[in-house]
All heavy atoms as a GROMACS GRO file, in nm:
protein
  539
    1MET      N    1   0.082  -0.119   0.000
    1MET     CA    2   0.000   0.000   0.000
    1MET      C    3   0.088   0.126   0.000
    1MET      O    4   0.057   0.221  -0.068
    1MET     CB    5  -0.093  -0.007   0.122
    1MET     CG    6  -0.186   0.108   0.134
    1MET     SD    7  -0.309   0.091   0.005
    1MET     CE    8  -0.418   0.219   0.050
    2ARG      N    9   0.191   0.120   0.082
    2ARG     CA   10   0.279   0.236   0.094
    2ARG      C   11   0.352   0.264  -0.038
    2ARG      O   12   0.371   0.378  -0.076
    2ARG     CB   13   0.380   0.207   0.205
    2ARG     CG   14   0.437   0.329   0.265
    2ARG     CD   15   0.512   0.294   0.389
    2ARG     NE   16   0.500   0.403   0.481
    2ARG     CZ   17   0.580   0.426   0.579
    2ARG    NH1   18   0.678   0.341   0.602
    2ARG    NH2   19   0.564   0.528   0.655
    3LYS      N   20   0.393   0.156  -0.108
    3LYS     CA   21   0.462   0.171  -0.236
    3LYS      C   22   0.369   0.233  -0.340
    3LYS      O   23   0.413   0.316  -0.420
    3LYS     CB   24   0.514   0.036  -0.284
    3LYS     CG   25   0.630  -0.015  -0.205
    3LYS     CD   26   0.680  -0.145  -0.262
    3LYS     CE   27   0.794  -0.199  -0.178
    3LYS     NZ   28   0.845  -0.324  -0.230
    4ILE      N   29   0.246   0.195  -0.340
    4ILE     CA   30   0.149   0.249  -0.435
    4ILE      C   31   0.131   0.399  -0.411
    4ILE      O   32   0.129   0.479  -0.506
    4ILE     CB   33   0.014   0.175  -0.425
    4ILE    CG1   34   0.030   0.031  -0.472
    4ILE    CG2   35  -0.092   0.246  -0.508
    4ILE    CD1   36  -0.092  -0.055  -0.452
    5ALA      N   37   0.121   0.438  -0.287
    5ALA     CA   38   0.106   0.579  -0.253
    5ALA      C   39   0.230   0.657  -0.293
    5ALA      O   40   0.222   0.770  -0.344
    5ALA     CB   41   0.078   0.596  -0.104
    6LEU      N   42   0.347   0.597  -0.273
    6LEU     CA   43   0.473   0.662  -0.309
    6LEU      C   44   0.484   0.678  -0.461
    6LEU      O   45   0.523   0.785  -0.510
    6LEU     CB   46   0.591   0.581  -0.254
    6LEU     CG   47   0.728   0.641  -0.274
    6LEU    CD1   48   0.738   0.778  -0.204
    6LEU    CD2   49   0.835   0.548  -0.219
    7VAL      N   50   0.447   0.575  -0.535
    7VAL     CA   51   0.449   0.581  -0.681
    7VAL      C   52   0.349   0.685  -0.730
    7VAL      O   53   0.377   0.763  -0.821
    7VAL     CB   54   0.421   0.442  -0.742
    7VAL    CG1   55   0.396   0.452  -0.892
    7VAL    CG2   56   0.536   0.348  -0.714
    8ALA      N   57   0.232   0.691  -0.670
    8ALA     CA   58   0.130   0.788  -0.709
    8ALA      C   59   0.178   0.930  -0.681
    8ALA      O   60   0.160   1.021  -0.764
    8ALA     CB   61   0.000   0.761  -0.635
    9ALA      N   62   0.243   0.951  -0.568
    9ALA     CA   63   0.295   1.084  -0.534
    9ALA      C   64   0.406   1.124  -0.629
    9ALA      O   65   0.414   1.239  -0.675
    9ALA     CB   66   0.344   1.085  -0.390
   10ALA      N   67   0.494   1.029  -0.662
   10ALA     CA   68   0.603   1.058  -0.755
   10ALA      C   69   0.548   1.089  -0.894
   10ALA      O   70   0.596   1.181  -0.963
   10ALA     CB   71   0.700   0.941  -0.760
   11SER      N   72   0.446   1.017  -0.936
   11SER     CA   73   0.384   1.042  -1.065
   11SER      C   74   0.318   1.180  -1.069
   11SER      O   75   0.330   1.253  -1.167
   11SER     CB   76   0.279   0.935  -1.097
   11SER     OG   77   0.341   0.810  -1.106
   12ALA      N   78   0.250   1.215  -0.962
   12ALA     CA   79   0.187   1.346  -0.954
   12ALA      C   80   0.291   1.457  -0.958
   12ALA      O   81   0.273   1.560  -1.025
   12ALA     CB   82   0.102   1.357  -0.828
   13ALA      N   83   0.402   1.436  -0.890
   13ALA     CA   84   0.509   1.536  -0.891
   13ALA      C   85   0.568   1.549  -1.031
   13ALA      O   86   0.596   1.660  -1.078
   13ALA     CB   87   0.617   1.496  -0.791
   14ALA      N   88   0.588   1.438  -1.100
   14ALA     CA   89   0.642   1.442  -1.236
   14ALA      C   90   0.548   1.514  -1.330
   14ALA      O   91   0.590   1.594  -1.414
   14ALA     CB   92   0.668   1.300  -1.285
   15LEU      N   93   0.419   1.488  -1.318
   15LEU     CA   94   0.321   1.558  -1.402
   15LEU      C   95   0.318   1.707  -1.371
   15LEU      O   96   0.305   1.790  -1.462
   15LEU     CB   97   0.182   1.496  -1.384
   15LEU     CG   98   0.161   1.359  -1.446
   15LEU    CD1   99   0.024   1.305  -1.407
   15LEU    CD2  100   0.177   1.365  -1.596
   16SER      N  101   0.331   1.742  -1.246
   16SER     CA  102   0.334   1.884  -1.209
   16SER      C  103   0.454   1.955  -1.269
   16SER      O  104   0.443   2.067  -1.320
   16SER     CB  105   0.337   1.900  -1.056
   16SER     OG  106   0.220   1.848  -0.999
   17LEU      N  107   0.569   1.889  -1.264
   17LEU     CA  108   0.690   1.948  -1.323
   17LEU      C  109   0.676   1.961  -1.474
   17LEU      O  110   0.719   2.060  -1.532
   17LEU     CB  111   0.813   1.864  -1.288
   17LEU     CG  112   0.862   1.874  -1.144
   17LEU    CD1  113   0.976   1.777  -1.121
   17LEU    CD2  114   0.904   2.016  -1.111
   18ALA      N  115   0.617   1.862  -1.536
   18ALA     CA  116   0.598   1.867  -1.681
   18ALA      C  117   0.505   1.982  -1.718
   18ALA      O  118   0.530   2.056  -1.813
   18ALA     CB  119   0.543   1.735  -1.732
   19ALA      N  120   0.398   1.999  -1.643
   19ALA     CA  121   0.304   2.108  -1.669
   19ALA      C  122   0.371   2.242  -1.643
   19ALA      O  123   0.351   2.338  -1.717
   19ALA     CB  124   0.180   2.092  -1.582
   20CYS      N  125   0.452   2.250  -1.540
   20CYS     CA  126   0.523   2.374  -1.508
   20CYS      C  127   0.620   2.408  -1.620
   20CYS      O  128   0.631   2.522  -1.662
   20CYS     CB  129   0.596   2.359  -1.375
   20CYS     SG  130   0.684   2.508  -1.326
   21SER      N  131   0.692   2.309  -1.669
   21SER     CA  132   0.786   2.331  -1.777
   21SER      C  133   0.714   2.379  -1.903
   21SER      O  134   0.762   2.466  -1.974
   21SER     CB  135   0.864   2.203  -1.807
   21SER     OG  136   0.943   2.168  -1.697
   22GLU      N  137   0.599   2.322  -1.930
   22GLU     CA  138   0.521   2.362  -2.048
   22GLU      C  139   0.474   2.506  -2.033
   22GLU      O  140   0.480   2.584  -2.128
   22GLU     CB  141   0.402   2.269  -2.066
   22GLU     CG  142   0.328   2.293  -2.195
   22GLU     CD  143   0.217   2.190  -2.216
   22GLU    OE1  144   0.239   2.071  -2.188
   22GLU    OE2  145   0.110   2.232  -2.263
   23ALA      N  146   0.429   2.543  -1.915
   23ALA     CA  147   0.386   2.681  -1.892
   23ALA      C  148   0.503   2.777  -1.905
   23ALA      O  149   0.489   2.886  -1.962
   23ALA     CB  150   0.322   2.693  -1.753
   24THR      N  151   0.618   2.738  -1.856
   24THR     CA  152   0.737   2.822  -1.868
   24THR      C  153   0.777   2.836  -2.013
   24THR      O  154   0.813   2.945  -2.059
   24THR     CB  155   0.854   2.760  -1.787
   24THR    OG1  156   0.813   2.748  -1.651
   24THR    CG2  157   0.978   2.844  -1.796
   25GLU      N  158   0.768   2.728  -2.088
   25GLU     CA  159   0.801   2.732  -2.230
   25GLU      C  160   0.705   2.825  -2.304
   25GLU      O  161   0.747   2.904  -2.389
   25GLU     CB  162   0.794   2.591  -2.288
   25GLU     CG  163   0.840   2.581  -2.431
   25GLU     CD  164   0.838   2.438  -2.481
   25GLU    OE1  165   0.888   2.348  -2.409
   25GLU    OE2  166   0.786   2.416  -2.592
   26ASP      N  167   0.576   2.816  -2.272
   26ASP     CA  168   0.477   2.904  -2.335
   26ASP      C  169   0.504   3.050  -2.301
   26ASP      O  170   0.496   3.138  -2.388
   26ASP     CB  171   0.336   2.866  -2.291
   26ASP     CG  172   0.291   2.732  -2.348
   26ASP    OD1  173   0.354   2.683  -2.444
   26ASP    OD2  174   0.193   2.676  -2.295
   27ALA      N  175   0.538   3.077  -2.176
   27ALA     CA  176   0.568   3.214  -2.135
   27ALA      C  177   0.692   3.266  -2.207
   27ALA      O  178   0.697   3.382  -2.249
   27ALA     CB  179   0.587   3.222  -1.984
   28ALA      N  180   0.792   3.183  -2.222
   28ALA     CA  181   0.914   3.223  -2.293
   28ALA      C  182   0.884   3.251  -2.440
   28ALA      O  183   0.936   3.348  -2.497
   28ALA     CB  184   1.020   3.115  -2.280
   29GLU      N  185   0.800   3.170  -2.499
   29GLU     CA  186   0.762   3.191  -2.639
   29GLU      C  187   0.688   3.324  -2.656
   29GLU      O  188   0.714   3.398  -2.750
   29GLU     CB  189   0.674   3.075  -2.687
   29GLU     CG  190   0.643   3.080  -2.835
   29GLU     CD  191   0.566   2.957  -2.881
   29GLU    OE1  192   0.592   2.846  -2.827
   29GLU    OE2  193   0.481   2.972  -2.969
   30GLU      N  194   0.598   3.354  -2.562
   30GLU     CA  195   0.526   3.481  -2.566
   30GLU      C  196   0.622   3.599  -2.552
   30GLU      O  197   0.607   3.702  -2.618
   30GLU     CB  198   0.421   3.487  -2.456
   30GLU     CG  199   0.299   3.402  -2.483
   30GLU     CD  200   0.197   3.409  -2.370
   30GLU    OE1  201   0.195   3.510  -2.298
   30GLU    OE2  202   0.119   3.314  -2.355
   31THR      N  203   0.721   3.584  -2.465
   31THR     CA  204   0.820   3.689  -2.445
   31THR      C  205   0.901   3.713  -2.572
   31THR      O  206   0.925   3.828  -2.609
   31THR     CB  207   0.914   3.652  -2.328
   31THR    OG1  208   0.836   3.634  -2.210
   31THR    CG2  209   1.018   3.759  -2.304
   32VAL      N  210   0.941   3.608  -2.638
   32VAL     CA  211   1.016   3.620  -2.762
   32VAL      C  212   0.932   3.688  -2.869
   32VAL      O  213   0.979   3.777  -2.940
   32VAL     CB  214   1.066   3.482  -2.810
   32VAL    CG1  215   1.119   3.489  -2.952
   32VAL    CG2  216   1.172   3.429  -2.716
   33GLU      N  217   0.807   3.648  -2.881
   33GLU     CA  218   0.718   3.709  -2.980
   33GLU      C  219   0.697   3.857  -2.952
   33GLU      O  220   0.694   3.939  -3.042
   33GLU     CB  221   0.585   3.634  -2.985
   33GLU     CG  222   0.597   3.496  -3.046
   33GLU     CD  223   0.469   3.415  -3.034
   33GLU    OE1  224   0.371   3.464  -2.975
   33GLU    OE2  225   0.467   3.301  -3.084
   34SER      N  226   0.682   3.891  -2.825
   34SER     CA  227   0.665   4.030  -2.786
   34SER      C  228   0.790   4.112  -2.817
   34SER      O  229   0.781   4.224  -2.868
   34SER     CB  230   0.632   4.039  -2.636
   34SER     OG  231   0.621   4.172  -2.596
   35ALA      N  232   0.906   4.056  -2.788
   35ALA     CA  233   1.032   4.125  -2.816
   35ALA      C  234   1.049   4.144  -2.966
   35ALA      O  235   1.096   4.249  -3.012
   35ALA     CB  236   1.149   4.048  -2.758
   36GLU      N  237   1.010   4.045  -3.043
   36GLU     CA  238   1.018   4.054  -3.189
   36GLU      C  239   0.928   4.166  -3.242
   36GLU      O  240   0.968   4.244  -3.328
   36GLU     CB  241   0.978   3.920  -3.251
   36GLU     CG  242   0.989   3.915  -3.401
   36GLU     CD  243   0.946   3.781  -3.456
   36GLU    OE1  244   0.824   3.756  -3.464
   36GLU    OE2  245   1.035   3.700  -3.490
   37ALA      N  246   0.808   4.174  -3.189
   37ALA     CA  247   0.714   4.279  -3.230
   37ALA      C  248   0.768   4.417  -3.192
   37ALA      O  249   0.758   4.512  -3.270
   37ALA     CB  250   0.577   4.256  -3.168
   38ASP      N  251   0.826   4.428  -3.072
   38ASP     CA  252   0.884   4.556  -3.029
   38ASP      C  253   1.000   4.596  -3.119
   38ASP      O  254   1.013   4.712  -3.157
   38ASP     CB  255   0.933   4.547  -2.884
   38ASP     CG  256   0.819   4.543  -2.784
   38ASP    OD1  257   0.704   4.571  -2.822
   38ASP    OD2  258   0.846   4.510  -2.666
   39ALA      N  259   1.086   4.501  -3.153
   39ALA     CA  260   1.200   4.530  -3.239
   39ALA      C  261   1.155   4.576  -3.377
   39ALA      O  262   1.210   4.670  -3.434
   39ALA     CB  263   1.290   4.407  -3.250
   40GLU      N  264   1.052   4.511  -3.429
   40GLU     CA  265   1.000   4.550  -3.561
   40GLU      C  266   0.940   4.691  -3.556
   40GLU      O  267   0.964   4.772  -3.646
   40GLU     CB  268   0.893   4.449  -3.606
   40GLU     CG  269   0.841   4.474  -3.745
   40GLU     CD  270   0.743   4.368  -3.791
   40GLU    OE1  271   0.750   4.254  -3.740
   40GLU    OE2  272   0.660   4.400  -3.878
   41ALA      N  273   0.866   4.721  -3.452
   41ALA     CA  274   0.807   4.854  -3.438
   41ALA      C  275   0.916   4.960  -3.424
   41ALA      O  276   0.906   5.069  -3.483
   41ALA     CB  277   0.713   4.858  -3.317
   42ASN      N  278   1.020   4.930  -3.348
   42ASN     CA  279   1.130   5.025  -3.332
   42ASN      C  280   1.204   5.046  -3.464
   42ASN      O  281   1.243   5.158  -3.496
   42ASN     CB  282   1.228   4.978  -3.224
   42ASN     CG  283   1.169   4.989  -3.086
   42ASN    OD1  284   1.077   5.067  -3.062
   42ASN    ND2  285   1.221   4.911  -2.993
   43ALA      N  286   1.224   4.941  -3.540
   43ALA     CA  287   1.291   4.952  -3.670
   43ALA      C  288   1.209   5.040  -3.764
   43ALA      O  289   1.265   5.123  -3.836
   43ALA     CB  290   1.314   4.814  -3.730
   44GLU      N  291   1.078   5.023  -3.763
   44GLU     CA  292   0.992   5.106  -3.848
   44GLU      C  293   0.998   5.252  -3.806
   44GLU      O  294   1.000   5.342  -3.890
   44GLU     CB  295   0.848   5.054  -3.843
   44GLU     CG  296   0.830   4.921  -3.914
   44GLU     CD  297   0.692   4.860  -3.894
   44GLU    OE1  298   0.608   4.919  -3.822
   44GLU    OE2  299   0.668   4.752  -3.949
   45ALA      N  300   1.002   5.277  -3.676
   45ALA     CA  301   1.010   5.415  -3.626
   45ALA      C  302   1.143   5.479  -3.664
   45ALA      O  303   1.148   5.596  -3.704
   45ALA     CB  304   0.992   5.417  -3.474
   46VAL      N  305   1.251   5.403  -3.655
   46VAL     CA  306   1.383   5.455  -3.693
   46VAL      C  307   1.386   5.484  -3.842
   46VAL      O  308   1.438   5.588  -3.885
   46VAL     CB  309   1.494   5.354  -3.655
   46VAL    CG1  310   1.626   5.390  -3.720
   46VAL    CG2  311   1.510   5.350  -3.504
   47GLU      N  312   1.331   5.396  -3.921
   47GLU     CA  313   1.327   5.416  -4.066
   47GLU      C  314   1.248   5.543  -4.101
   47GLU      O  315   1.292   5.623  -4.183
   47GLU     CB  316   1.265   5.295  -4.135
   47GLU     CG  317   1.263   5.307  -4.287
   47GLU     CD  318   1.201   5.185  -4.355
   47GLU    OE1  319   1.170   5.086  -4.287
   47GLU    OE2  320   1.185   5.191  -4.476
   48ALA      N  321   1.134   5.562  -4.038
   48ALA     CA  322   1.053   5.680  -4.065
   48ALA      C  323   1.128   5.807  -4.023
   48ALA      O  324   1.126   5.908  -4.095
   48ALA     CB  325   0.920   5.671  -3.990
   49GLY      N  326   1.195   5.802  -3.910
   49GLY     CA  327   1.272   5.917  -3.864
   49GLY      C  328   1.388   5.948  -3.957
   49GLY      O  329   1.417   6.065  -3.985
   50ALA      N  330   1.453   5.846  -4.008
   50ALA     CA  331   1.565   5.865  -4.100
   50ALA      C  332   1.517   5.926  -4.231
   50ALA      O  333   1.582   6.016  -4.287
   50ALA     CB  334   1.636   5.733  -4.126
   51GLU      N  335   1.403   5.880  -4.280
   51GLU     CA  336   1.348   5.936  -4.404
   51GLU      C  337   1.311   6.083  -4.386
   51GLU      O  338   1.336   6.166  -4.473
   51GLU     CB  339   1.227   5.855  -4.450
   51GLU     CG  340   1.264   5.717  -4.503
   51GLU     CD  341   1.143   5.630  -4.533
   51GLU    OE1  342   1.029   5.673  -4.507
   51GLU    OE2  343   1.164   5.518  -4.582
   52GLU      N  344   1.252   6.114  -4.271
   52GLU     CA  345   1.214   6.252  -4.242
   52GLU      C  346   1.339   6.340  -4.232
   52GLU      O  347   1.342   6.452  -4.285
   52GLU     CB  348   1.135   6.257  -4.111
   52GLU     CG  349   1.082   6.394  -4.077
   52GLU     CD  350   1.000   6.391  -3.948
   52GLU    OE1  351   0.913   6.304  -3.935
   52GLU    OE2  352   1.025   6.478  -3.863
   53ALA      N  353   1.442   6.291  -4.166
   53ALA     CA  354   1.566   6.368  -4.152
   53ALA      C  355   1.632   6.389  -4.288
   53ALA      O  356   1.683   6.499  -4.317
   53ALA     CB  357   1.661   6.296  -4.058
   54ALA      N  358   1.630   6.288  -4.373
   54ALA     CA  359   1.689   6.300  -4.506
   54ALA      C  360   1.615   6.404  -4.589
   54ALA      O  361   1.676   6.485  -4.660
   54ALA     CB  362   1.690   6.165  -4.577
   55ALA      N  363   1.483   6.405  -4.580
   55ALA     CA  364   1.404   6.504  -4.653
   55ALA      C  365   1.434   6.644  -4.603
   55ALA      O  366   1.444   6.740  -4.682
   55ALA     CB  367   1.256   6.472  -4.640
   56GLU      N  368   1.450   6.657  -4.473
   56GLU     CA  369   1.481   6.788  -4.414
   56GLU      C  370   1.620   6.836  -4.461
   56GLU      O  371   1.637   6.953  -4.496
   56GLU     CB  372   1.478   6.779  -4.262
   56GLU     CG  373   1.491   6.914  -4.193
   56GLU     CD  374   1.474   6.902  -4.043
   56GLU    OE1  375   1.389   6.823  -3.997
   56GLU    OE2  376   1.546   6.974  -3.972
   57VAL      N  377   1.716   6.747  -4.464
   57VAL     CA  378   1.851   6.782  -4.510
   57VAL      C  379   1.846   6.822  -4.657
   57VAL      O  380   1.911   6.919  -4.698
   57VAL     CB  381   1.949   6.666  -4.486
   57VAL    CG1  382   2.080   6.688  -4.559
   57VAL    CG2  383   1.974   6.648  -4.338
   58ASP      N  384   1.772   6.748  -4.737
   58ASP     CA  385   1.759   6.784  -4.879
   58ASP      C  386   1.704   6.924  -4.896
   58ASP      O  387   1.750   7.002  -4.980
   58ASP     CB  388   1.670   6.683  -4.953
   58ASP     CG  389   1.738   6.550  -4.976
   58ASP    OD1  390   1.862   6.542  -4.962
   58ASP    OD2  391   1.666   6.452  -5.007
   59GLY      N  392   1.602   6.958  -4.816
   59GLY     CA  393   1.543   7.092  -4.823
   59GLY      C  394   1.642   7.199  -4.782
   59GLY      O  395   1.651   7.305  -4.846
   60GLU      N  396   1.717   7.173  -4.676
   60GLU     CA  397   1.818   7.269  -4.631
   60GLU      C  398   1.927   7.287  -4.736
   60GLU      O  399   1.973   7.399  -4.761
   60GLU     CB  400   1.880   7.222  -4.498
   60GLU     CG  401   1.784   7.221  -4.382
   60GLU     CD  402   1.740   7.359  -4.338
   60GLU    OE1  403   1.820   7.454  -4.349
   60GLU    OE2  404   1.624   7.372  -4.294
   61MET      N  405   1.969   7.178  -4.798
   61MET     CA  406   2.072   7.187  -4.902
   61MET      C  407   2.021   7.267  -5.021
   61MET      O  408   2.096   7.346  -5.079
   61MET     CB  409   2.115   7.047  -4.946
   61MET     CG  410   2.198   6.974  -4.843
   61MET     SD  411   2.242   6.805  -4.888
   61MET     CE  412   2.322   6.827  -5.045
   62ALA      N  413   1.895   7.251  -5.058
   62ALA     CA  414   1.838   7.327  -5.170
   62ALA      C  415   1.834   7.475  -5.136
   62ALA      O  416   1.862   7.559  -5.222
   62ALA     CB  417   1.699   7.274  -5.203
   63GLU      N  418   1.803   7.508  -5.011
   63GLU     CA  419   1.801   7.650  -4.971
   63GLU      C  420   1.940   7.711  -4.978
   63GLU      O  421   1.957   7.823  -5.028
   63GLU     CB  422   1.746   7.662  -4.828
   63GLU     CG  423   1.597   7.638  -4.818
   63GLU     CD  424   1.546   7.649  -4.674
   63GLU    OE1  425   1.616   7.705  -4.588
   63GLU    OE2  426   1.434   7.600  -4.649
   64VAL      N  427   2.041   7.638  -4.931
   64VAL     CA  428   2.178   7.689  -4.936
   64VAL      C  429   2.224   7.704  -5.080
   64VAL      O  430   2.282   7.806  -5.118
   64VAL     CB  431   2.274   7.595  -4.857
   64VAL    CG1  432   2.419   7.633  -4.882
   64VAL    CG2  433   2.241   7.600  -4.709
   65GLU      N  434   2.198   7.604  -5.163
   65GLU     CA  435   2.236   7.612  -5.303
   65GLU      C  436   2.166   7.728  -5.373
   65GLU      O  437   2.227   7.800  -5.452
   65GLU     CB  438   2.203   7.481  -5.375
   65GLU     CG  439   2.246   7.482  -5.521
   65GLU     CD  440   2.212   7.354  -5.595
   65GLU    OE1  441   2.186   7.252  -5.531
   65GLU    OE2  442   2.212   7.359  -5.720
   66ALA      N  443   2.039   7.747  -5.342
   66ALA     CA  444   1.964   7.857  -5.402
   66ALA      C  445   2.027   7.991  -5.365
   66ALA      O  446   2.041   8.080  -5.450
   66ALA     CB  447   1.818   7.853  -5.358
   67GLU      N  448   2.068   8.004  -5.241
   67GLU     CA  449   2.129   8.130  -5.196
   67GLU      C  450   2.264   8.151  -5.262
   67GLU      O  451   2.296   8.261  -5.308
   67GLU     CB  452   2.145   8.127  -5.044
   67GLU     CG  453   2.189   8.259  -4.985
   67GLU     CD  454   2.190   8.257  -4.834
   67GLU    OE1  455   2.096   8.202  -4.774
   67GLU    OE2  456   2.288   8.310  -4.778
   68VAL      N  457   2.345   8.048  -5.274
   68VAL     CA  458   2.479   8.059  -5.333
   68VAL      C  459   2.470   8.083  -5.483
   68VAL      O  460   2.543   8.166  -5.538
   68VAL     CB  461   2.561   7.931  -5.302
   68VAL    CG1  462   2.690   7.928  -5.384
   68VAL    CG2  463   2.591   7.921  -5.154
   69GLU      N  464   2.382   8.014  -5.550
   69GLU     CA  465   2.371   8.022  -5.696
   69GLU      C  466   2.278   8.133  -5.744
   69GLU      O  467   2.268   8.157  -5.864
   69GLU     CB  468   2.323   7.887  -5.753
   69GLU     CG  469   2.414   7.770  -5.725
   69GLU     CD  470   2.545   7.779  -5.801
   69GLU    OE1  471   2.548   7.836  -5.910
   69GLU    OE2  472   2.646   7.727  -5.748
   70GLY      N  473   2.208   8.198  -5.653
   70GLY     CA  474   2.114   8.302  -5.692
   70GLY      C  475   1.991   8.246  -5.763
   70GLY      O  476   1.938   8.308  -5.854
   71GLU      N  477   1.948   8.128  -5.720
   71GLU     CA  478   1.831   8.063  -5.780
   71GLU      C  479   1.717   8.061  -5.679
   71GLU      O  480   1.734   8.094  -5.563
   71GLU     CB  481   1.865   7.917  -5.816
   71GLU     CG  482   1.981   7.899  -5.908
   71GLU     CD  483   2.018   7.752  -5.926
   71GLU    OE1  484   2.009   7.674  -5.829
   71GLU    OE2  485   2.056   7.716  -6.038
   72THR      N  486   1.603   8.016  -5.727
   72THR     CA  487   1.494   7.990  -5.633
   72THR      C  488   1.520   7.852  -5.571
   72THR      O  489   1.599   7.773  -5.621
   72THR     CB  490   1.356   7.988  -5.704
   72THR    OG1  491   1.353   7.876  -5.793
   72THR    CG2  492   1.330   8.117  -5.780
   73VAL      N  493   1.452   7.827  -5.462
   73VAL     CA  494   1.468   7.698  -5.395
   73VAL      C  495   1.422   7.586  -5.487
   73VAL      O  496   1.485   7.480  -5.493
   73VAL     CB  497   1.393   7.695  -5.261
   73VAL    CG1  498   1.397   7.558  -5.197
   73VAL    CG2  499   1.448   7.801  -5.166
   74ASP      N  500   1.316   7.607  -5.561
   74ASP     CA  501   1.266   7.504  -5.653
   74ASP      C  502   1.367   7.474  -5.762
   74ASP      O  503   1.388   7.358  -5.799
   74ASP     CB  504   1.133   7.547  -5.714
   74ASP     CG  505   1.020   7.549  -5.614
   74ASP    OD1  506   1.030   7.475  -5.513
   74ASP    OD2  507   0.923   7.625  -5.634
   75GLU      N  508   1.433   7.578  -5.815
   75GLU     CA  509   1.535   7.554  -5.919
   75GLU      C  510   1.654   7.478  -5.861
   75GLU      O  511   1.707   7.388  -5.926
   75GLU     CB  512   1.584   7.689  -5.976
   75GLU     CG  513   1.480   7.762  -6.060
   75GLU     CD  514   1.524   7.902  -6.099
   75GLU    OE1  515   1.605   7.963  -6.026
   75GLU    OE2  516   1.476   7.950  -6.204
   76ALA      N  517   1.694   7.517  -5.740
   76ALA     CA  518   1.807   7.448  -5.677
   76ALA      C  519   1.772   7.304  -5.647
   76ALA      O  520   1.856   7.214  -5.661
   76ALA     CB  521   1.847   7.521  -5.550
   77ALA      N  522   1.650   7.277  -5.605
   77ALA     CA  523   1.608   7.141  -5.573
   77ALA      C  524   1.604   7.055  -5.697
   77ALA      O  525   1.629   6.933  -5.692
   77ALA     CB  526   1.472   7.142  -5.504
   78ALA      N  527   1.575   7.115  -5.812
   78ALA     CA  528   1.566   7.041  -5.937
   78ALA      C  529   1.704   6.999  -5.987
   78ALA      O  530   1.716   6.903  -6.062
   78ALA     CB  531   1.496   7.124  -6.043
   79ASP      N  532   1.808   7.069  -5.945
   79ASP     CA  533   1.945   7.038  -5.991
   79ASP      C  534   1.991   6.907  -5.944
   79ASP      O  535   1.991   6.846  -5.857
   79ASP     CB  536   2.045   7.146  -5.948
   79ASP     CG  537   2.022   7.275  -6.025
   79ASP    OD1  538   1.955   7.272  -6.128
   79ASP    OD2  539   2.075   7.379  -5.979
   0.00000   0.00000   0.00000
């Protein structure tokens, strides 16, 4: 009788550990997916910021060229 109870307790403990490991694995998978989504969102934000900065620099360069060459900003931008 005692052996049966011991085997049953050991089996219950093994099942509990297996379930715990599965829950931990699921939580880790969710964390990885969340980190991936955050990284993608950050990359998109950086890309948008870089494009905006490049457009601003282009506009500033056209203004400087227009002033140096005696042109309008539109003419300088077309060059």
